[in-house]
N, C-alpha and C positions, 0 to 999 in steps of 0.2 A: 504493500499499500505507500504511497505517498508521505503519510502522515507518520510512517516509521521512525522511531528515534535512534539516530545514528550517531556514534564517535565522529569526531571532528578530525581532520586530517595529520593535525598537530597533538594527538593521542598517543599515549603509548602503542595502543591498536587502535589501527583508523577502520573507520567506515564498516564496525559492527553493531549491531543491535545494545542496546541499553537492556539490562536487565531491569524491568519494573515490575510489582513493586521490589524492592530491594530492602534489608533490616541494616542498619548502621547505628553503631553505638546504642544498641536496644530498641530502636526506634524503627518503625516500619515507615518506607519513604515509598512515596507515591509519584515522586516526581525528582528531578534533578535537584542538586543540594551543593552549595558553597562550602559547607564545613568542611575544616581543615585543609582549604585549598589556599596557597600562600596569596596567589593571586585573586581571591576570592571569585573564581570563575565556577561556572557549574558543572558538575560531573555526576556519573553516574557510575554504577557496577556495572562490569561485564560478565561476571561469575559470582553464582549463588550457590551455597549449600542446601541441603535438603529443607533445612528452618529458615530459607529467604535469607539467610545472615552472607551479607558480603564477604567473600574470599578476597582477604586483605594478601593476597601474595603478589609477588610483583608484577605489575601490569595488568590486574585483573580490574581495570577502570577505563575510563575515558571521557574526556570535554566533552559535553553535551551540544548535538547540531540543533540549528535551529528549528527542528519541527519538534524538539522534545518540551514535556512539559518541565517547569512553568515557561510557556511560552511567552515571546518578549511583547512589550508593552505595542510597540509598533504594530506587531500582528496580530495584536486583541484590538487594536484599534481599527486595523484593516477589515477584520471582520465583523466586528461592532457596525461599521460606519457600511458595509454591504447588507447587513441585517437591520439597520436603524434602531440600535438600542439608544433608548431614548436616554440613558446614565451616560452615555459618552458624548452627547451631544454638544457639552461645554469644552469638550478637548479639540484644540485645532491642531 
């Protein structure tokens, strides 16, 4: 599908699907997170165990591409303008 969440070209392992949801620090995550990333970039797990826990082996993660949740605000604005959501009407 077009909206598949893939890791970016500058990820340890590029262009592979994020595993969502994944459990990190004991919390189930349904979207990419910035926790523990030095540059505050969104990342996801690319490998989990049977309990959905992130496998923190080397390279079992990637930076999140544009189609990953949470979607960028620009994209959300475009979607909102297409669907005419009133709560976005004040945003230019």
